[in-house]
C-alpha beads as a LAMMPS data file, in Angstrom:
LAMMPS data file: protein, C-alpha beads

304 atoms
303 bonds

1 atom types
1 bond types

-500.0 500.0 xlo xhi
-500.0 500.0 ylo yhi
-500.0 500.0 zlo zhi

Masses

1 110.0

Atoms # bond

1 1 1 438.843 40.519 -160.564
2 1 1 439.305 44.734 -160.877
3 1 1 443.180 44.319 -159.221
4 1 1 444.064 41.322 -161.811
5 1 1 442.777 43.261 -164.812
6 1 1 444.975 46.406 -163.476
7 1 1 447.757 44.312 -163.021
8 1 1 447.656 42.899 -166.732
9 1 1 447.092 46.106 -167.765
10 1 1 450.218 47.510 -166.102
11 1 1 452.371 44.607 -167.732
12 1 1 451.040 45.065 -171.184
13 1 1 451.934 48.848 -171.039
14 1 1 455.082 47.790 -169.985
15 1 1 455.249 45.397 -173.057
16 1 1 454.725 48.680 -175.367
17 1 1 452.155 47.124 -178.004
18 1 1 452.707 49.896 -180.193
19 1 1 456.258 49.001 -181.031
20 1 1 455.472 45.105 -181.915
21 1 1 454.292 46.092 -185.623
22 1 1 457.408 47.389 -186.704
23 1 1 459.247 44.633 -185.327
24 1 1 458.054 42.088 -187.588
25 1 1 458.003 44.604 -190.835
26 1 1 461.251 43.016 -192.043
27 1 1 459.967 39.374 -191.453
28 1 1 456.827 40.178 -193.436
29 1 1 458.843 41.440 -196.443
30 1 1 461.117 38.488 -196.386
31 1 1 458.297 36.077 -196.305
32 1 1 457.191 38.039 -199.492
33 1 1 460.130 37.447 -201.123
34 1 1 460.501 33.498 -199.935
35 1 1 456.759 33.200 -201.399
36 1 1 457.487 35.051 -204.783
37 1 1 460.957 32.552 -205.090
38 1 1 459.136 29.255 -203.985
39 1 1 460.620 28.901 -200.657
40 1 1 458.003 29.897 -198.224
41 1 1 456.707 27.911 -195.526
42 1 1 454.391 28.391 -192.630
43 1 1 455.437 27.112 -190.050
44 1 1 459.012 28.957 -190.542
45 1 1 457.260 32.489 -190.767
46 1 1 455.084 31.797 -187.560
47 1 1 458.133 30.853 -185.319
48 1 1 459.755 34.038 -187.189
49 1 1 457.414 36.382 -186.153
50 1 1 456.861 34.589 -182.791
51 1 1 460.602 34.969 -182.235
52 1 1 461.080 38.531 -183.590
53 1 1 457.850 39.859 -181.166
54 1 1 460.089 38.049 -178.013
55 1 1 462.997 39.902 -178.662
56 1 1 461.209 43.124 -179.267
57 1 1 459.218 42.620 -175.695
58 1 1 462.629 41.816 -173.948
59 1 1 464.190 44.926 -175.218
60 1 1 461.475 46.816 -174.045
61 1 1 461.423 45.262 -170.629
62 1 1 465.369 45.908 -170.650
63 1 1 464.875 49.102 -171.993
64 1 1 462.342 50.397 -169.343
65 1 1 464.424 48.457 -166.238
66 1 1 467.860 50.014 -167.598
67 1 1 466.559 53.654 -167.984
68 1 1 464.708 53.365 -164.655
69 1 1 467.296 52.129 -162.787
70 1 1 469.560 54.945 -163.917
71 1 1 467.318 57.407 -162.979
72 1 1 466.895 58.676 -167.364
73 1 1 463.402 58.080 -166.712
74 1 1 461.746 60.866 -164.630
75 1 1 459.559 64.064 -164.478
76 1 1 461.230 65.816 -167.004
77 1 1 460.943 63.185 -170.079
78 1 1 458.208 63.941 -172.633
79 1 1 457.352 60.278 -173.776
80 1 1 454.968 57.910 -172.129
81 1 1 455.450 57.184 -168.448
82 1 1 457.294 53.730 -167.805
83 1 1 456.630 51.089 -165.309
84 1 1 459.683 51.739 -162.386
85 1 1 459.071 55.419 -163.282
86 1 1 455.550 55.314 -161.918
87 1 1 456.058 53.012 -159.782
88 1 1 453.880 50.308 -160.912
89 1 1 456.029 47.440 -161.562
90 1 1 459.044 47.159 -158.755
91 1 1 462.849 46.757 -160.387
92 1 1 462.666 43.308 -158.903
93 1 1 459.589 42.491 -160.648
94 1 1 460.763 43.742 -164.127
95 1 1 464.041 41.957 -163.605
96 1 1 462.278 38.367 -162.835
97 1 1 459.951 39.319 -166.381
98 1 1 463.526 40.209 -167.990
99 1 1 464.938 36.647 -167.053
100 1 1 461.581 34.394 -167.735
101 1 1 461.294 36.434 -171.660
102 1 1 465.412 35.840 -172.022
103 1 1 464.743 31.764 -171.397
104 1 1 461.433 32.611 -173.805
105 1 1 463.560 34.191 -176.432
106 1 1 466.358 31.618 -176.580
107 1 1 464.072 28.400 -176.289
108 1 1 462.242 30.171 -179.663
109 1 1 465.314 30.803 -181.304
110 1 1 466.173 27.467 -181.318
111 1 1 463.001 25.780 -182.391
112 1 1 463.143 28.383 -185.244
113 1 1 466.411 27.915 -186.346
114 1 1 466.223 23.741 -185.871
115 1 1 462.809 23.628 -187.687
116 1 1 464.589 25.619 -190.407
117 1 1 467.943 24.136 -190.429
118 1 1 467.467 20.810 -188.925
119 1 1 471.004 18.884 -189.010
120 1 1 471.484 18.949 -192.870
121 1 1 472.671 22.457 -192.527
122 1 1 474.782 22.551 -189.674
123 1 1 476.795 25.560 -190.251
124 1 1 473.484 27.327 -190.527
125 1 1 472.140 25.911 -187.758
126 1 1 475.184 26.963 -185.617
127 1 1 475.237 30.030 -186.990
128 1 1 472.154 31.183 -186.641
129 1 1 471.859 29.948 -183.069
130 1 1 474.483 32.460 -182.003
131 1 1 472.570 34.919 -184.093
132 1 1 469.942 34.824 -181.929
133 1 1 472.078 34.698 -178.794
134 1 1 473.439 38.016 -179.963
135 1 1 470.131 39.335 -180.615
136 1 1 469.102 38.434 -177.070
137 1 1 472.313 40.139 -175.640
138 1 1 471.442 43.041 -177.892
139 1 1 468.010 43.411 -176.758
140 1 1 469.067 43.502 -172.990
141 1 1 472.501 45.288 -173.096
142 1 1 471.042 48.953 -174.863
143 1 1 470.443 50.140 -171.635
144 1 1 471.386 47.885 -168.983
145 1 1 474.824 47.623 -167.347
146 1 1 477.578 50.448 -167.163
147 1 1 478.616 50.274 -170.829
148 1 1 475.038 49.715 -172.494
149 1 1 475.582 50.797 -175.575
150 1 1 472.237 53.248 -176.070
151 1 1 474.060 55.134 -173.743
152 1 1 476.891 55.654 -175.955
153 1 1 475.681 56.621 -179.316
154 1 1 475.561 53.166 -180.734
155 1 1 471.767 52.262 -180.561
156 1 1 471.546 53.432 -184.368
157 1 1 473.988 50.748 -185.372
158 1 1 472.562 48.079 -183.896
159 1 1 468.806 49.021 -184.757
160 1 1 469.818 49.071 -188.318
161 1 1 471.824 45.880 -188.260
162 1 1 469.275 43.794 -186.494
163 1 1 465.699 45.181 -187.977
164 1 1 467.202 45.820 -191.145
165 1 1 469.847 43.067 -192.160
166 1 1 469.020 40.459 -189.463
167 1 1 465.294 40.848 -190.010
168 1 1 465.129 40.821 -193.603
169 1 1 468.120 39.244 -194.618
170 1 1 467.990 36.375 -192.026
171 1 1 464.392 35.424 -192.201
172 1 1 465.372 34.999 -195.747
173 1 1 467.724 32.636 -195.524
174 1 1 465.688 30.843 -192.784
175 1 1 463.539 29.861 -195.777
176 1 1 465.766 29.496 -198.608
177 1 1 469.051 28.163 -196.955
178 1 1 471.318 30.807 -199.007
179 1 1 471.661 34.437 -198.879
180 1 1 469.522 36.075 -202.061
181 1 1 470.421 39.606 -203.819
182 1 1 466.825 40.239 -203.617
183 1 1 466.930 40.914 -200.112
184 1 1 469.839 43.744 -199.788
185 1 1 467.938 46.726 -200.970
186 1 1 464.524 45.718 -198.845
187 1 1 466.952 45.243 -195.711
188 1 1 468.527 48.397 -195.929
189 1 1 465.374 50.048 -196.410
190 1 1 463.508 48.258 -193.150
191 1 1 467.001 49.261 -191.447
192 1 1 467.137 52.901 -192.460
193 1 1 463.298 53.675 -191.338
194 1 1 463.477 51.674 -187.949
195 1 1 466.463 53.934 -187.141
196 1 1 464.749 56.817 -187.907
197 1 1 462.178 55.949 -185.790
198 1 1 464.433 55.080 -182.960
199 1 1 466.566 58.703 -184.062
200 1 1 462.800 60.452 -183.573
201 1 1 462.437 58.774 -180.074
202 1 1 465.830 60.694 -179.091
203 1 1 465.099 63.603 -181.053
204 1 1 462.207 63.842 -178.489
205 1 1 463.775 63.175 -175.234
206 1 1 467.067 64.626 -176.144
207 1 1 467.177 67.547 -173.560
208 1 1 466.032 64.930 -170.651
209 1 1 468.881 62.457 -172.058
210 1 1 471.445 65.062 -171.991
211 1 1 470.755 65.604 -168.598
212 1 1 470.763 62.041 -167.196
213 1 1 474.496 61.404 -169.006
214 1 1 472.287 59.415 -171.917
215 1 1 474.494 60.087 -174.890
216 1 1 472.371 59.574 -178.174
217 1 1 473.361 60.620 -181.330
218 1 1 470.402 63.529 -180.981
219 1 1 472.576 64.827 -177.852
220 1 1 475.495 64.517 -179.919
221 1 1 474.622 66.197 -182.854
222 1 1 472.326 69.135 -181.557
223 1 1 468.791 69.928 -182.875
224 1 1 469.774 71.027 -186.082
225 1 1 472.263 68.462 -187.432
226 1 1 470.073 65.495 -185.930
227 1 1 466.956 66.685 -187.999
228 1 1 469.900 66.678 -191.144
229 1 1 470.496 63.126 -189.952
230 1 1 466.937 62.534 -190.070
231 1 1 466.431 63.533 -193.174
232 1 1 469.430 61.487 -194.381
233 1 1 467.678 58.023 -193.056
234 1 1 464.083 59.001 -194.457
235 1 1 465.207 60.080 -197.821
236 1 1 468.040 57.174 -197.974
237 1 1 465.034 54.245 -197.533
238 1 1 463.159 56.222 -200.321
239 1 1 466.000 56.234 -203.104
240 1 1 466.944 52.563 -202.039
241 1 1 463.465 51.286 -202.149
242 1 1 463.010 52.932 -205.668
243 1 1 465.925 51.396 -207.132
244 1 1 464.578 47.941 -205.487
245 1 1 461.490 48.828 -207.642
246 1 1 463.130 49.757 -210.873
247 1 1 465.859 46.717 -210.558
248 1 1 463.014 44.156 -210.348
249 1 1 460.100 45.960 -212.061
250 1 1 457.774 43.496 -214.109
251 1 1 454.667 45.542 -214.086
252 1 1 453.551 48.435 -212.816
253 1 1 451.479 46.784 -209.775
254 1 1 455.409 46.307 -208.261
255 1 1 455.796 50.160 -207.695
256 1 1 452.557 50.272 -205.081
257 1 1 454.680 50.879 -202.375
258 1 1 455.501 54.047 -203.573
259 1 1 451.776 54.997 -201.736
260 1 1 453.940 54.896 -198.456
261 1 1 456.203 57.902 -200.037
262 1 1 453.405 60.299 -199.130
263 1 1 452.949 59.684 -195.549
264 1 1 456.880 59.840 -195.233
265 1 1 457.310 63.171 -196.950
266 1 1 454.502 64.549 -194.872
267 1 1 456.387 63.154 -191.860
268 1 1 459.642 64.699 -193.186
269 1 1 458.351 68.359 -193.722
270 1 1 456.544 68.474 -190.277
271 1 1 459.712 67.334 -188.465
272 1 1 461.703 70.092 -189.939
273 1 1 459.205 72.774 -188.911
274 1 1 459.174 71.131 -184.884
275 1 1 460.063 73.151 -182.508
276 1 1 458.036 71.450 -179.645
277 1 1 459.870 68.083 -178.577
278 1 1 456.468 66.743 -177.212
279 1 1 454.885 67.262 -180.796
280 1 1 457.266 64.503 -181.941
281 1 1 455.006 62.245 -180.358
282 1 1 452.503 61.300 -182.792
283 1 1 454.820 61.402 -185.231
284 1 1 456.914 58.261 -184.076
285 1 1 453.457 55.868 -184.415
286 1 1 453.108 57.551 -187.921
287 1 1 456.261 56.478 -188.691
288 1 1 456.464 53.137 -187.543
289 1 1 453.024 52.281 -188.643
290 1 1 454.241 53.878 -192.061
291 1 1 457.324 51.864 -192.175
292 1 1 455.054 48.437 -191.507
293 1 1 452.608 50.059 -194.565
294 1 1 456.230 50.012 -196.794
295 1 1 457.383 46.611 -196.033
296 1 1 453.736 45.080 -196.831
297 1 1 453.630 46.504 -200.296
298 1 1 457.030 46.227 -201.228
299 1 1 456.313 42.131 -200.090
300 1 1 452.608 42.415 -202.152
301 1 1 454.232 44.370 -204.960
302 1 1 456.973 42.076 -205.370
303 1 1 454.573 39.496 -205.385
304 1 1 451.585 40.309 -207.999

Bonds

1 1 1 2
2 1 2 3
3 1 3 4
4 1 4 5
5 1 5 6
6 1 6 7
7 1 7 8
8 1 8 9
9 1 9 10
10 1 10 11
11 1 11 12
12 1 12 13
13 1 13 14
14 1 14 15
15 1 15 16
16 1 16 17
17 1 17 18
18 1 18 19
19 1 19 20
20 1 20 21
21 1 21 22
22 1 22 23
23 1 23 24
24 1 24 25
25 1 25 26
26 1 26 27
27 1 27 28
28 1 28 29
29 1 29 30
30 1 30 31
31 1 31 32
32 1 32 33
33 1 33 34
34 1 34 35
35 1 35 36
36 1 36 37
37 1 37 38
38 1 38 39
39 1 39 40
40 1 40 41
41 1 41 42
42 1 42 43
43 1 43 44
44 1 44 45
45 1 45 46
46 1 46 47
47 1 47 48
48 1 48 49
49 1 49 50
50 1 50 51
51 1 51 52
52 1 52 53
53 1 53 54
54 1 54 55
55 1 55 56
56 1 56 57
57 1 57 58
58 1 58 59
59 1 59 60
60 1 60 61
61 1 61 62
62 1 62 63
63 1 63 64
64 1 64 65
65 1 65 66
66 1 66 67
67 1 67 68
68 1 68 69
69 1 69 70
70 1 70 71
71 1 71 72
72 1 72 73
73 1 73 74
74 1 74 75
75 1 75 76
76 1 76 77
77 1 77 78
78 1 78 79
79 1 79 80
80 1 80 81
81 1 81 82
82 1 82 83
83 1 83 84
84 1 84 85
85 1 85 86
86 1 86 87
87 1 87 88
88 1 88 89
89 1 89 90
90 1 90 91
91 1 91 92
92 1 92 93
93 1 93 94
94 1 94 95
95 1 95 96
96 1 96 97
97 1 97 98
98 1 98 99
99 1 99 100
100 1 100 101
101 1 101 102
102 1 102 103
103 1 103 104
104 1 104 105
105 1 105 106
106 1 106 107
107 1 107 108
108 1 108 109
109 1 109 110
110 1 110 111
111 1 111 112
112 1 112 113
113 1 113 114
114 1 114 115
115 1 115 116
116 1 116 117
117 1 117 118
118 1 118 119
119 1 119 120
120 1 120 121
121 1 121 122
122 1 122 123
123 1 123 124
124 1 124 125
125 1 125 126
126 1 126 127
127 1 127 128
128 1 128 129
129 1 129 130
130 1 130 131
131 1 131 132
132 1 132 133
133 1 133 134
134 1 134 135
135 1 135 136
136 1 136 137
137 1 137 138
138 1 138 139
139 1 139 140
140 1 140 141
141 1 141 142
142 1 142 143
143 1 143 144
144 1 144 145
145 1 145 146
146 1 146 147
147 1 147 148
148 1 148 149
149 1 149 150
150 1 150 151
151 1 151 152
152 1 152 153
153 1 153 154
154 1 154 155
155 1 155 156
156 1 156 157
157 1 157 158
158 1 158 159
159 1 159 160
160 1 160 161
161 1 161 162
162 1 162 163
163 1 163 164
164 1 164 165
165 1 165 166
166 1 166 167
167 1 167 168
168 1 168 169
169 1 169 170
170 1 170 171
171 1 171 172
172 1 172 173
173 1 173 174
174 1 174 175
175 1 175 176
176 1 176 177
177 1 177 178
178 1 178 179
179 1 179 180
180 1 180 181
181 1 181 182
182 1 182 183
183 1 183 184
184 1 184 185
185 1 185 186
186 1 186 187
187 1 187 188
188 1 188 189
189 1 189 190
190 1 190 191
191 1 191 192
192 1 192 193
193 1 193 194
194 1 194 195
195 1 195 196
196 1 196 197
197 1 197 198
198 1 198 199
199 1 199 200
200 1 200 201
201 1 201 202
202 1 202 203
203 1 203 204
204 1 204 205
205 1 205 206
206 1 206 207
207 1 207 208
208 1 208 209
209 1 209 210
210 1 210 211
211 1 211 212
212 1 212 213
213 1 213 214
214 1 214 215
215 1 215 216
216 1 216 217
217 1 217 218
218 1 218 219
219 1 219 220
220 1 220 221
221 1 221 222
222 1 222 223
223 1 223 224
224 1 224 225
225 1 225 226
226 1 226 227
227 1 227 228
228 1 228 229
229 1 229 230
230 1 230 231
231 1 231 232
232 1 232 233
233 1 233 234
234 1 234 235
235 1 235 236
236 1 236 237
237 1 237 238
238 1 238 239
239 1 239 240
240 1 240 241
241 1 241 242
242 1 242 243
243 1 243 244
244 1 244 245
245 1 245 246
246 1 246 247
247 1 247 248
248 1 248 249
249 1 249 250
250 1 250 251
251 1 251 252
252 1 252 253
253 1 253 254
254 1 254 255
255 1 255 256
256 1 256 257
257 1 257 258
258 1 258 259
259 1 259 260
260 1 260 261
261 1 261 262
262 1 262 263
263 1 263 264
264 1 264 265
265 1 265 266
266 1 266 267
267 1 267 268
268 1 268 269
269 1 269 270
270 1 270 271
271 1 271 272
272 1 272 273
273 1 273 274
274 1 274 275
275 1 275 276
276 1 276 277
277 1 277 278
278 1 278 279
279 1 279 280
280 1 280 281
281 1 281 282
282 1 282 283
283 1 283 284
284 1 284 285
285 1 285 286
286 1 286 287
287 1 287 288
288 1 288 289
289 1 289 290
290 1 290 291
291 1 291 292
292 1 292 293
293 1 293 294
294 1 294 295
295 1 295 296
296 1 296 297
297 1 297 298
298 1 298 299
299 1 299 300
300 1 300 301
301 1 301 302
302 1 302 303
303 1 303 304
C-alpha cells in the first residue's frame, strides 16, 4: 500500500498540480463573458476545463521529458527537482505517459469541439479540431526534439497565443459560435500575465539554462534587460485590463479586479530588487495565483 501511494505521489509531482489553476484562468474568464451575453453552457465549460487541464499536464510531462533527456534538469538547476532528474521515473515510463496523455487530449478536444459545434458549424468544427491538434503539438514540442521552440526563445510567443488568445477568445467562440470584441483585451491580459509566469521561471533558471544551451529570452537578454521585459509584461497587462474596465463600465463593481493590482505591484517591486535567483521561487506561485484571481474578478465584475 505504501509503495502504491509513493508511486502516485511521484506521478502527481510530475504532473505539477500548482501549474493547473493558471492554465484554466482564461477558460473561467471566457465563460463569465459568455454567461453575461447569454450563451454559456455548462457541458462546454466542463469539457473546456478538462481539455485545457489535459493540455497543461501533457506540457508538464513533455517538459520534464525533454529537459531530462537533454540534461537541462541537473543539480545546478534552482527550481524543484523533476522526475527524470531524480530517477524516480524512467524516460521510458515518462514517454509512455506522454503518449497516453496525447491520446486523452485528442479525445477530449474532439468531444469538446463536437459538443460545441456538431455538424451545423462544419467550418468551426474543422478549424477548432486542428487548433486542438496544434495545441497538442505545441505542448510536446516545447522541449522535445532537436528544434524544440523552448530552446530557441520562442516559448513566450506560444504561451501568449495559447494561454491568452486561444484560451479566452477561442473558448468564447465555443459558446457563442462567433468572435466577440469583448474578449480581446481580457485575452491579451491573461496572455501577458501567463507569459510573465514563464518568464519568471526562466529568470530563475537563467544561469543553469545558459550552461545547458537552453536559449530562453532570459538567457538572450541577460539579468537587467529581462527584468525590464518582465515589467513591460505586467504593466501592459494592468493597462489593458484597466482599459477593458473603462470601455465596458456600467457600475463600480465592474472594477473589482483592480484588487489584483496590489499583489502584482508588490511582485514587481520584489523582482526588481532581486539579486538571488532562487528567491524568485515563491514569486512564481504568487504571480500564477494572482493571474487566476484577476481572471475570476474580471469575469465576476463583468457579470454583476
